[in-house]
C-alpha positions as CSV (number, residue, x, y, z in Angstrom):
1,M,-159.6,67.0,140.6
2,S,-161.3,67.4,137.2
3,S,-164.8,66.1,136.8
4,E,-166.6,64.6,133.7
5,P,-168.6,67.2,131.8
6,T,-172.3,67.0,132.4
7,T,-175.2,67.8,130.0
8,N,-178.2,69.9,131.2
9,F,-181.0,67.9,129.6
10,S,-183.5,70.4,130.9
11,S,-181.8,73.2,129.0
12,L,-181.4,70.9,125.9
13,G,-185.1,70.1,126.0
14,G,-185.9,73.8,126.1
15,L,-183.5,74.5,123.2
16,V,-185.3,71.9,121.1
17,E,-188.6,73.4,122.1
18,S,-187.5,76.9,121.1
19,L,-186.3,75.7,117.7
20,R,-189.3,73.7,116.8
21,C,-190.0,73.7,113.1
22,P,-192.6,71.9,110.9
23,I,-190.4,68.8,110.7
24,A,-190.8,68.4,114.5
25,A,-194.3,69.7,114.7
26,E,-195.8,66.3,115.4
27,T,-193.2,65.3,118.0
28,P,-194.2,65.9,121.6
29,S,-191.9,68.2,123.5
30,P,-189.7,66.4,126.0
31,A,-190.5,66.7,129.6
32,A,-188.1,68.8,131.7
33,G,-185.1,66.8,132.8
34,S,-185.7,64.0,130.2
35,I,-183.6,63.1,127.2
36,P,-185.2,64.3,124.0
37,S,-186.1,61.6,121.5
38,P,-183.9,61.5,118.4
39,H,-186.9,60.6,116.3
40,F,-188.7,63.4,114.5
41,A,-191.8,62.4,112.5
42,L,-192.2,63.9,109.0
43,P,-195.4,65.8,108.3
44,A,-198.0,63.7,106.3
45,I,-197.5,65.6,103.1
46,M,-193.7,65.1,103.2
47,R,-194.1,61.4,104.1
48,S,-196.3,60.8,101.0
49,E,-193.9,62.7,98.7
50,T,-190.9,60.8,100.0
51,E,-192.5,57.4,99.8
52,S,-193.6,58.2,96.2
53,S,-190.1,59.2,95.2
54,F,-188.7,56.0,96.7
55,S,-191.1,53.9,94.7
56,D,-190.8,55.8,91.4
57,E,-187.0,56.4,91.0
58,P,-184.3,53.7,91.3
59,F,-181.5,54.3,93.7
60,K,-178.4,55.6,91.9
61,I,-174.8,54.9,92.6
62,S,-172.4,57.7,91.7
63,V,-168.8,56.5,91.3
64,A,-165.8,58.8,91.5
65,D,-164.4,60.7,88.6
66,R,-161.2,58.6,88.7
67,V,-163.2,55.6,87.8
68,K,-165.2,57.4,85.1
69,R,-161.9,58.4,83.5
70,L,-160.9,54.8,82.9
71,P,-161.9,53.2,79.6
72,P,-163.3,49.7,79.4
73,Y,-160.6,47.2,79.9
74,L,-160.2,45.8,76.4
75,F,-158.5,42.6,77.5
76,G,-161.3,41.9,79.9
77,K,-163.8,41.9,77.0
78,I,-161.6,39.4,75.1
79,N,-161.3,37.2,78.2
80,K,-165.1,37.1,78.5
81,L,-165.5,35.9,74.9
82,K,-162.8,33.3,75.4
83,H,-164.4,32.0,78.5
84,K,-167.8,31.9,76.8
85,K,-166.3,29.8,74.0
86,R,-164.8,27.4,76.4
87,Q,-168.1,27.1,78.3
88,D,-169.6,26.1,74.9
89,G,-167.0,23.3,74.5
90,I,-164.9,25.1,71.9
91,D,-161.1,24.7,72.2
92,V,-159.3,28.0,72.5
93,I,-155.5,28.3,72.3
94,D,-154.8,31.2,74.7
95,L,-151.9,33.4,73.5
96,G,-153.6,36.6,74.9
97,M,-152.3,36.9,78.4
98,G,-148.8,36.5,79.8
99,N,-150.0,33.9,82.3
100,P,-147.5,31.1,82.6
101,T,-148.7,27.6,82.3
102,D,-145.6,26.0,83.7
103,P,-145.8,25.2,87.5
104,P,-143.2,26.3,90.0
105,E,-140.4,23.9,90.8
106,Q,-141.4,21.0,93.1
107,F,-139.1,22.1,95.9
108,V,-140.9,25.4,96.1
109,I,-144.3,23.7,96.2
110,D,-143.0,21.3,98.9
111,K,-141.8,24.2,101.0
112,M,-145.2,25.8,100.7
113,I,-146.9,22.6,101.9
114,E,-144.6,22.4,104.8
115,S,-145.2,26.1,105.7
116,L,-148.9,25.6,105.7
117,S,-148.7,23.3,108.7
118,D,-147.2,26.1,110.9
119,A,-150.0,28.0,112.6
120,R,-147.9,31.1,112.9
121,N,-147.9,31.5,109.1
122,H,-151.6,31.9,109.1
123,R,-151.6,35.2,111.0
124,Y,-151.3,38.7,109.5
125,S,-147.8,39.3,108.2
126,V,-146.0,42.6,107.9
127,S,-146.9,44.9,105.0
128,N,-143.3,45.4,103.8
129,G,-142.3,41.7,103.8
130,V,-140.6,39.5,106.4
131,E,-137.0,40.4,107.0
132,N,-135.5,37.2,105.7
133,L,-137.3,37.6,102.4
134,R,-136.0,41.2,102.0
135,R,-132.5,40.0,102.8
136,E,-132.8,37.3,100.1
137,V,-133.9,39.9,97.5
138,A,-130.9,42.0,98.4
139,K,-128.6,39.0,98.1
140,R,-130.0,38.1,94.7
141,Y,-129.5,41.7,93.4
142,D,-125.9,41.6,94.6
143,R,-125.3,38.1,93.1
144,K,-126.9,38.8,89.7
145,Y,-126.4,42.5,89.1
146,G,-123.6,43.6,91.5
147,V,-126.0,45.9,93.2
148,P,-125.7,46.3,97.0
149,L,-129.1,47.0,98.7
150,N,-130.0,47.6,102.3
151,P,-132.8,45.2,103.0
152,Q,-134.1,47.4,105.8
153,S,-134.6,50.6,103.9
154,E,-134.2,49.8,100.1
155,V,-136.3,46.6,99.7
156,I,-140.0,46.1,100.1
157,A,-142.2,43.1,99.2
158,C,-145.4,43.7,97.2
159,I,-148.5,41.7,96.5
160,G,-147.2,41.3,92.9
161,S,-145.3,44.0,91.1
162,K,-148.5,45.4,89.7
163,E,-149.7,46.3,93.2
164,G,-146.4,47.8,94.1
165,F,-146.4,49.9,90.9
166,S,-149.9,51.1,91.4
167,H,-149.3,52.1,95.0
168,M,-146.0,53.7,94.2
169,C,-147.8,56.0,91.7
170,L,-150.3,56.8,94.4
171,A,-147.4,57.7,96.8
172,L,-145.7,59.9,94.2
173,M,-148.4,61.5,92.0
174,G,-151.1,64.0,92.6
175,P,-153.3,66.5,90.7
176,G,-151.2,68.5,88.3
177,D,-148.3,66.0,88.2
178,T,-147.2,64.5,84.9
179,A,-145.6,61.2,84.2
180,I,-143.9,60.0,80.9
181,V,-144.8,56.5,80.0
182,P,-143.5,54.2,77.3
183,S,-145.6,53.7,74.2
184,P,-147.0,51.2,73.2
185,T,-148.1,51.2,76.8
186,F,-148.9,48.3,79.2
187,P,-152.2,49.6,80.6
188,I,-151.2,49.7,84.2
189,H,-148.4,52.1,83.4
190,S,-150.8,54.8,82.4
191,Y,-153.9,54.0,84.4
192,S,-152.0,53.9,87.7
193,V,-150.9,57.5,87.1
194,M,-154.5,58.4,86.2
195,L,-155.9,56.8,89.3
196,A,-153.4,58.9,91.3
197,S,-154.9,62.0,89.6
198,G,-151.8,62.5,87.5
199,N,-151.5,63.3,83.8
200,V,-149.8,61.0,81.2
201,I,-147.6,61.7,78.3
202,A,-146.9,58.6,76.1
203,L,-143.6,58.5,74.1
204,D,-142.7,55.9,71.6
205,V,-140.1,53.6,73.1
206,R,-139.3,51.3,70.2
207,N,-136.3,53.4,69.4
208,P,-134.7,53.8,72.9
209,Q,-132.4,56.7,71.9
210,E,-135.3,58.6,70.3
211,F,-137.2,58.0,73.5
212,L,-134.5,59.6,75.6
213,S,-134.3,62.6,73.2
214,N,-138.1,63.0,73.5
215,V,-137.9,62.8,77.3
216,A,-135.3,65.7,77.2
217,Y,-137.4,67.7,74.8
218,T,-140.5,67.3,76.9
219,C,-138.7,68.3,80.1
220,E,-137.4,71.4,78.3
221,H,-140.7,72.6,77.0
222,L,-143.3,71.4,79.6
223,F,-144.2,73.4,82.7
224,P,-144.4,72.1,85.3
225,K,-141.8,69.6,84.3
226,P,-142.7,65.9,84.4
227,K,-142.4,64.5,87.9
228,L,-141.9,60.8,86.9
229,V,-140.6,58.8,84.0
230,I,-141.6,55.1,83.7
231,V,-139.5,52.7,81.8
232,N,-140.1,49.0,81.1
233,F,-137.3,46.9,79.6
234,P,-137.5,44.2,78.3
235,H,-140.6,46.0,77.0
236,N,-144.1,44.7,77.2
237,P,-145.6,44.5,74.6
238,S,-143.0,45.3,71.9
239,G,-140.0,43.3,73.2
240,T,-137.7,46.2,72.8
241,C,-134.4,45.7,74.7
242,I,-131.7,48.1,75.8
243,E,-128.1,48.0,77.1
244,Q,-126.7,49.6,80.3
245,D,-125.8,52.8,78.4
246,F,-129.4,53.7,78.1
247,Y,-129.8,53.9,81.9
248,V,-126.6,55.9,82.2
249,D,-128.2,58.6,79.9
250,L,-131.6,58.3,81.7
251,V,-130.0,58.9,85.1
252,A,-128.2,61.9,83.8
253,L,-131.5,63.3,82.5
254,A,-133.2,62.6,85.8
255,K,-130.6,64.5,87.7
256,K,-130.6,67.4,85.2
257,Y,-134.4,67.8,85.1
258,G,-135.3,66.6,88.5
259,F,-137.7,63.7,87.6
260,L,-138.0,60.4,89.4
261,V,-137.8,57.0,87.7
262,I,-139.7,53.8,88.0
263,S,-138.2,50.8,86.2
264,D,-140.7,47.9,85.6
265,F,-138.3,45.0,85.4
266,A,-140.9,42.3,85.2
267,Y,-139.2,40.3,82.4
268,A,-135.7,40.4,83.8
269,D,-135.3,36.7,84.0
270,I,-136.6,35.7,80.5
271,C,-133.8,36.3,78.1
272,Y,-132.4,34.4,75.0
273,D,-129.4,34.0,72.7
274,G,-126.9,35.3,75.3
275,Y,-128.7,38.5,76.0
276,Q,-128.8,39.6,79.7
277,A,-131.3,42.4,80.6
278,P,-129.5,45.2,82.5
279,S,-130.9,46.4,85.8
280,F,-131.6,50.1,86.2
281,L,-130.2,50.0,89.7
282,A,-126.8,48.8,88.4
283,T,-126.3,52.3,86.9
284,P,-124.2,54.6,89.1
285,G,-126.5,57.2,90.7
286,A,-129.7,55.3,89.8
287,I,-130.6,54.7,93.4
288,D,-130.6,58.5,94.0
289,V,-133.5,59.0,91.5
290,G,-135.6,55.9,91.3
291,V,-136.7,52.4,92.1
292,E,-137.1,49.1,90.2
293,L,-139.9,46.6,90.4
294,T,-139.4,42.9,90.0
295,T,-141.7,39.9,90.2
296,M,-141.6,36.1,90.8
297,S,-144.4,35.6,88.3
298,K,-142.3,35.0,85.2
299,G,-138.9,33.4,85.9
300,Y,-140.2,31.4,88.9
301,S,-143.7,30.6,87.3
302,M,-145.4,31.9,90.5
303,A,-147.9,34.3,88.8
304,G,-150.9,33.3,91.0
305,W,-148.9,33.5,94.2
306,R,-148.7,37.3,93.8
307,I,-145.3,38.3,95.1
308,G,-143.0,40.9,93.8
309,F,-140.5,43.5,95.1
310,C,-139.7,47.2,94.9
311,C,-136.1,48.1,95.4
312,G,-134.0,51.3,95.3
313,N,-134.3,54.8,96.6
314,S,-135.0,54.6,100.4
315,E,-137.4,57.6,100.4
316,M,-139.5,56.2,97.6
317,V,-139.5,52.8,99.2
318,R,-140.6,54.4,102.5
319,A,-143.4,56.3,100.8
320,L,-144.6,53.0,99.3
321,G,-144.4,51.4,102.7
322,T,-146.5,54.1,104.2
323,I,-149.3,53.6,101.6
324,K,-149.1,49.8,102.0
325,G,-149.3,50.1,105.8
326,Y,-152.8,51.6,105.3
327,Y,-153.9,49.3,102.5
328,D,-152.7,45.8,103.3
329,Y,-151.2,43.4,105.9
330,G,-148.7,42.0,103.5
331,I,-148.3,38.7,101.7
332,F,-149.4,35.3,103.1
333,Q,-146.4,34.3,105.1
334,A,-146.2,30.8,103.7
335,I,-145.8,32.3,100.3
336,Q,-142.9,34.5,101.5
337,I,-141.1,31.6,103.0
338,S,-141.5,29.6,99.8
339,A,-140.2,32.6,97.8
340,I,-137.0,32.6,99.9
341,V,-136.3,29.0,99.0
342,A,-137.1,29.7,95.3
343,M,-134.6,32.5,95.1
344,R,-131.9,30.6,97.0
345,H,-132.1,27.5,94.8
346,G,-133.9,28.6,91.6
347,D,-131.2,29.9,89.3
348,E,-130.9,26.6,87.3
349,S,-134.6,26.3,87.0
350,I,-134.8,29.8,85.4
351,E,-132.1,28.7,82.9
352,R,-134.1,25.7,82.0
353,L,-137.3,27.7,81.7
354,C,-135.6,30.2,79.3
355,V,-134.5,27.3,77.1
356,E,-138.2,26.1,76.9
357,Y,-139.4,29.6,76.2
358,K,-136.8,30.0,73.4
359,H,-138.2,26.8,71.7
360,R,-141.7,28.2,72.0
361,R,-140.6,31.6,70.6
362,D,-138.9,30.0,67.6
363,S,-141.8,27.7,66.9
364,L,-144.2,30.6,66.8
365,V,-142.0,33.2,65.0
366,D,-140.7,30.7,62.4
367,G,-144.1,29.2,61.7
368,L,-145.8,32.6,61.2
369,N,-143.0,34.0,59.1
370,R,-143.2,31.0,56.8
371,Q,-146.8,32.0,56.2
372,G,-145.8,35.5,55.1
373,W,-145.7,37.4,58.4
374,D,-142.7,39.7,59.1
375,I,-141.9,39.2,62.8
376,E,-138.7,40.3,64.5
377,T,-137.4,37.6,66.9
378,P,-137.4,39.1,70.4
379,K,-134.3,38.8,72.6
380,A,-136.3,38.7,75.9
381,G,-139.7,38.5,77.4
382,M,-142.6,36.1,76.9
383,F,-144.3,37.8,74.0
384,V,-144.0,38.1,70.3
385,W,-144.9,41.5,68.8
386,A,-146.3,40.8,65.4
387,K,-147.2,43.3,62.6
388,I,-150.5,42.3,61.0
389,P,-149.7,40.9,57.6
390,E,-151.2,42.1,54.3
391,P,-154.0,42.2,53.2
392,W,-155.3,42.2,56.7
393,S,-153.5,45.2,58.1
394,E,-156.3,47.6,57.0
395,M,-158.8,45.7,59.2
396,G,-157.4,47.1,62.4
397,S,-156.0,45.1,65.3
398,I,-159.2,44.6,67.3
399,P,-161.4,43.2,64.4
400,F,-158.4,41.1,63.3
401,A,-157.9,39.7,66.8
402,M,-161.6,38.9,67.0
403,K,-161.3,37.1,63.6
404,L,-158.5,34.9,64.9
405,L,-160.6,34.1,68.0
406,N,-163.8,33.3,66.2
407,E,-162.4,31.6,63.1
408,A,-159.1,30.1,64.3
409,G,-159.8,29.5,67.9
410,V,-156.7,31.5,68.9
411,A,-156.9,34.3,71.5
412,V,-154.4,37.1,71.1
413,S,-154.1,40.7,72.4
414,P,-154.8,43.4,69.8
415,G,-152.1,46.1,69.7
416,R,-154.7,48.9,70.0
417,G,-155.2,47.8,73.6
418,F,-151.7,49.2,74.3
419,G,-152.5,52.6,72.8
420,E,-152.4,54.3,69.4
421,D,-148.8,53.2,68.8
422,G,-149.9,49.6,69.1
423,E,-152.4,49.7,66.2
424,G,-151.5,47.4,63.4
425,F,-149.9,44.9,65.7
426,L,-150.8,41.9,67.8
427,R,-149.2,40.6,71.0
428,L,-148.9,36.8,71.2
429,A,-147.8,35.2,74.5
430,I,-145.6,32.2,74.3
431,V,-147.0,30.6,77.4
432,E,-148.5,27.5,75.8
433,N,-146.4,24.5,75.1
434,T,-144.6,24.0,71.8
435,Q,-147.2,21.6,70.5
436,R,-150.1,24.0,71.2
437,L,-148.1,26.9,69.6
438,R,-147.6,24.8,66.4
439,Q,-151.3,24.0,66.4
440,A,-152.0,27.8,66.7
441,V,-149.8,28.5,63.7
442,R,-151.7,25.9,61.7
443,E,-155.1,27.2,62.7
444,I,-154.1,30.8,61.9
445,G,-152.8,29.7,58.5
446,R,-156.1,28.0,57.7
447,C,-158.0,31.0,58.8
448,L,-156.0,33.5,56.7
449,K,-155.6,31.2,53.6
450,P,-156.9,33.1,50.6
451,E,-160.3,31.8,49.4
452,P,-160.1,30.0,46.1
453,I,-161.4,32.0,43.2
454,T,-164.5,30.5,41.5
455,V,-165.3,31.3,37.9
C-alpha cells in the first residue's frame, strides 16, 4: 500500500536557516519541527526605497504587442462625435454604420418571448449551436443554393459572423503566415489576421478578374505562399458583385497553390434588380478548401441578437469549434430557437425587406446624382459607395466626412477607414427610412451648395 508523501519540516527549517540572506535577516529562524513562516521582512533601507518608489511612480499597464499593432478604430471616433451631438440635442441622420433600423418579423419576436419563459433556455448552451439550429441552416443552404451540408460536422453557430470570422483566423493563422484580403478592406478582415499574428496583403477587389490574377501572381512570387485568401461578395464597402464563375476560378487557384478560403457572405440576402448573390460553397470543390460565413443581422434584421454561422470544410469547422469551446458557451438558447423559426418562415419577409432597401437605395443614389455626384447603383448590399464629387475630392475622405457631420448633420463612413484604396470615397448605409434619406440628400445639398460670389 502506498502512503502519502511527508515533508520533514525540521530539515526544511534547517535549509532555510542555511540559506539565510539579508532579505531574511530580520526573520526569526523557525524552531525545529515547526512550519517556517512564509513572511520575510524587508530590511529597513529596502522598505524605505520601495515605499518611495510606490509613491513617486504611477503603476503602468503594459499591453501586448498585438494590441499595439492596431490603429485607432476610425469609425469609433466618428461614433463618439455623433453621440456627442445627439447628447447636445442635435439631430444626426446616421448613414455611417450598417446597423438595420427595421425590427425582426413579429413571429420571431413572439417566439423569443415564448422561449424566455422556459427555464431550460436560461442555462449555458453548447458552443457550436443546438442541433436543430444547425439542421435548419443546412436545410436553408440546400433550399436556396443547392448545397448539401452535414449539420454535425460542416455547420457551426457563431455569436455573429464577426466572432466566427475572428476566431477562424485565430484557428488558422500564426506567426509567419500570410493572408490575402480584399481592398478596400472591411477592418475585421485585416485586423483579425493581425490579432492572430499573421501578415496581410491587400489586393484591390473592384475588378474581380484582376483580383484573381493578382492572387495567382502573389502565390507565384511570395515565399512562403499565402495560407489564406479572404473574399467578401457582395463586397463591403464597394458593393462589387461577382458571378459563380469567379468562385470556380478561385477554387482552382486554391487547389493549385494550396491556400484556404474564407468567404464572408454577410450580404447574401440583400440583392436587387433580379441579381442573386452566388454562394462560394455552391462551387464544385469549394468545400475541400474553405468555409463560408453568413449572418442573420441583415436579411432578418437581427443585428443585435448576434447570431451567424460558419459552414463548409469539416476540418476548418472543427478547428473553429475547438477555439470556441475554450472561449464561449454558445448563443443564448432562446435566440437560437427564434432563429430556427425565422429561417423556416422568413423567406417572404426577406423579399419584402429587399424591396424596401431598393427604394432607399434609389432615393439616395438618384438624389445625390442629381446634385452632381457620380454614383454607380449597387446590385446588392446595404451600402452606397460614393466617389467624393468635385471640388471636394482634394479635401480627403476623413475631413469631408467630418464636414458632412458638422455642417449637414449626416454621419457617413470615410473611405480611408477601409484602407488606402478607399480614399476619395464615402460609404453611406441605406438603413434609415426613405424619408430620412431624402432629408439627408437635402441637407448634403445645402452643405455643398457653392457660396454666392459677392462683389
